[in-house]
Backbone as a ProteinNet text record, in pm:
[ID]
protein_1_A
[PRIMARY]
MTFDVGDDQKTVSFEPGDTAFVWRYLCLDSAAVVDQLTRCGLQVRLFEHGQGRQVVLVAAMRAQ
[TERTIARY]
-1253.9	-1126.8	-1056.6	-1002.8	-935.5	-770.5	-820.4	-702.9	-610	-488.3	-366.8	-429.1	-392.6	-419.3	-385.2	-236.8	-150.5	-136.2	-159.3	-166.1	-306.7	-406.2	-555.2	-581.5	-649.3	-724.8	-880.8	-892.9	-1054.1	-1066	-1190.5	-1257.5	-1356.8	-1347.5	-1470.8	-1557.2	-1663.2	-1710.2	-1820.6	-1846.7	-1944.7	-2073.3	-2187.1	-2268.5	-2288.7	-2368.9	-2402.1	-2463.7	-2404.9	-2465.1	-2389.5	-2276.2	-2204.5	-2117.1	-2097.7	-1957.5	-1837.5	-1752	-1593.2	-1522.5	-1495.3	-1429.1	-1264.3	-1157.8	-1009.4	-959.5	-899.7	-887.9	-754.8	-662	-494.4	-480.8	-435.6	-384.3	-308.7	-233.5	-107	-148.7	-57.4	-41.7	-195.3	-263.7	-376.5	-326.1	-362	-404.4	-534	-586.1	-670.1	-798.4	-753.5	-861.1	-909.1	-819.9	-871.4	-937.6	-881.6	-955.9	-1107.8	-1115.4	-1246.8	-1365.3	-1312	-1333.3	-1370	-1319.2	-1332.3	-1396.9	-1443.9	-1519.1	-1701	-1683.4	-1756.1	-1884.5	-1764.1	-1785.3	-1854.1	-1812.5	-1869.3	-2040.2	-2057.2	-2185.9	-2157.5	-2071.4	-2043.6	-2014	-2045.1	-2052.3	-1943.7	-1815	-1698.4	-1760.8	-1764.8	-1789.4	-1678.7	-1558.7	-1426.8	-1351.7	-1258.3	-1129.3	-981.4	-913.7	-810.8	-674.8	-578.1	-418	-397	-331	-259.5	-86.9	-27.4	141.3	198.9	273.5	357.4	278.4	140.6	61.3	60.4	78.2	118.7	8.5	-43.3	-237.6	-358.3	-501.7	-577.8	-696.7	-753.3	-875.4	-996.2	-1092.9	-1204.3	-1332.1	-1440.3	-1558.1	-1652.9	-1734.8	-1831.4	-1980.2	-2076.2	-2190.6	-2220.5	-2323.7	-2392.7	-2435.9	-2404.9	-2491.7	-2650.2	-2726.3	-2858.3	-2915.4
-907.8	-936.5	-800	-785.1	-670.4	-748	-749.7	-749.8	-660	-630.1	-578.3	-572.1	-470.7	-515.3	-410.1	-431.1	-337.7	-198.5	-78.3	-17.7	7	-49	-40	-132.9	-143.6	-270.8	-296.7	-404.2	-448.7	-517.2	-497.3	-570.7	-628	-745.5	-874.9	-883.3	-893.9	-922.2	-1039.7	-1115.4	-1191.4	-1242	-1311	-1268.1	-1434.4	-1440.9	-1578.2	-1661.8	-1766.7	-1828.2	-1870.5	-1766.2	-1786.3	-1857.2	-1890	-2014.9	-1924.8	-1984.7	-1967.7	-2105.8	-2054.7	-2185	-2173.3	-2201.5	-2159	-2295	-2192.6	-2303.4	-2304.9	-2415.9	-2382.6	-2480.1	-2397.6	-2479.5	-2392.2	-2478	-2425	-2409.1	-2348.2	-2358.3	-2306.5	-2248.7	-2210.6	-2069.7	-2044.6	-1846.7	-1829.6	-1661.3	-1636.5	-1684.1	-1702.1	-1733	-1927.6	-1982.5	-2110.1	-2116.4	-2092.3	-2021.4	-2013.1	-1895.6	-1860.4	-1967.9	-2025.1	-2096.9	-2242.7	-2287.6	-2396.5	-2374.2	-2237.4	-2240.1	-2222.4	-2111.5	-2147.9	-2303.1	-2364.4	-2563.9	-2574.2	-2546.9	-2620.7	-2454	-2415.5	-2373	-2250	-2155.1	-2024.9	-1941.6	-1840.4	-1672.8	-1602.4	-1594.7	-1472.5	-1342	-1274.5	-1159.7	-1105.5	-1079	-1027.7	-1118.7	-1090.2	-1130.9	-1058.6	-1032.9	-987	-1057.2	-1011.9	-1097	-999.4	-1081.8	-1049	-1014.4	-944.5	-893.2	-1017.1	-1000.1	-1126.5	-1206.3	-1145.8	-1205.6	-1370	-1450.1	-1577.5	-1608.8	-1509.7	-1565.8	-1455.5	-1524.2	-1447.3	-1424.9	-1343.6	-1336.9	-1351.4	-1439.5	-1441.6	-1468.7	-1368.2	-1396	-1436.4	-1531.2	-1593.7	-1636.4	-1615.8	-1680.5	-1795.6	-1866.1	-1978.6	-1902.2	-1970.5	-1877.2	-1943.5	-1811.7	-1817.6	-1861.2
-808.5	-788.9	-902.9	-849.2	-1013.7	-1051.3	-1202.4	-1290.3	-1344.7	-1329.7	-1348	-1553.8	-1625.6	-1773.5	-1853.8	-1886.6	-1909.5	-1826	-1847.8	-1773.7	-1675.7	-1773.9	-1676.3	-1588.7	-1494.6	-1462.1	-1488.8	-1463	-1497.4	-1355.8	-1324.3	-1207.3	-1257.6	-1225.9	-1227.5	-1048.5	-1079.2	-923.7	-971.3	-839.3	-861.5	-754	-830.1	-669.7	-687.7	-507.7	-501.5	-625.4	-600.9	-700.1	-849.2	-899.3	-959.4	-1022.5	-1117.4	-1139.4	-1180.7	-1102.7	-1194.6	-1237.4	-1346.4	-1404.3	-1437.6	-1352.5	-1412.6	-1463.2	-1601	-1696.7	-1724.1	-1718.5	-1764.5	-1893.5	-2005.9	-2157.4	-2228.4	-2279.8	-2341.2	-2511.3	-2544.1	-2685	-2775.4	-2743.7	-2785.3	-2818.5	-2972.5	-2970.8	-2960.5	-2933.7	-2885.6	-2977	-3139.1	-3193	-3157.7	-3119.3	-3092.4	-2934.4	-2901.1	-2735.9	-2717.5	-2807.4	-2843.1	-2882.9	-2991.3	-3082	-2998.7	-2902.7	-2834.1	-2744.6	-2649.4	-2525.5	-2675.6	-2753.3	-2829.3	-2893.7	-2911	-2918.8	-2812.3	-2695.8	-2547.1	-2544.4	-2586.9	-2558.1	-2533.4	-2501.7	-2436.2	-2531	-2480.6	-2578.4	-2517.5	-2557.5	-2474.1	-2498.1	-2413.9	-2373.6	-2294.3	-2265.8	-2251.4	-2276.9	-2322	-2375.2	-2354.1	-2249.2	-2237.7	-2231.4	-2288.5	-2237.3	-2158.7	-2050.9	-1961.1	-1965.6	-1866.6	-1929.1	-1972.9	-2057.6	-2134.1	-2258.6	-2258.8	-2358.5	-2318.9	-2212.4	-2148.8	-2110.7	-2045.2	-1967.2	-2025.2	-2011.5	-2053	-1953.5	-1930.1	-1865.7	-1954.5	-1953.6	-2022.9	-1937	-1991.9	-1925	-2027.7	-2017.5	-2067.4	-2009.8	-2111.4	-2017.3	-2144.7	-2092.1	-2180.8	-2340.3	-2412.5	-2535	-2564.5	-2577	-2607.4	-2729.4
[MASK]
++++++++++++++++++++++++++++++++++++++++++++++++++++++++++++++++

C-alpha cells in the first residue's frame, strides 16, 4: 500500500501471515496514541500524520 504523506509517498508492504490492524479513535494527540500502544505491548516504529493531521499511519511491532 502506498500512502501520500505531504509531498512524499510512504509504501508499506506485508508478508503472508502479517497482521494489519485498523483502529479508529478520536481526540488523542500523538503522544497519547504512542503511550496507549506502548501500554498494549507494542513498539511504535513509524508515526506519520496524514493531510490535515486528522489521520495517522502507525507501524508498530510487539515490544521485545
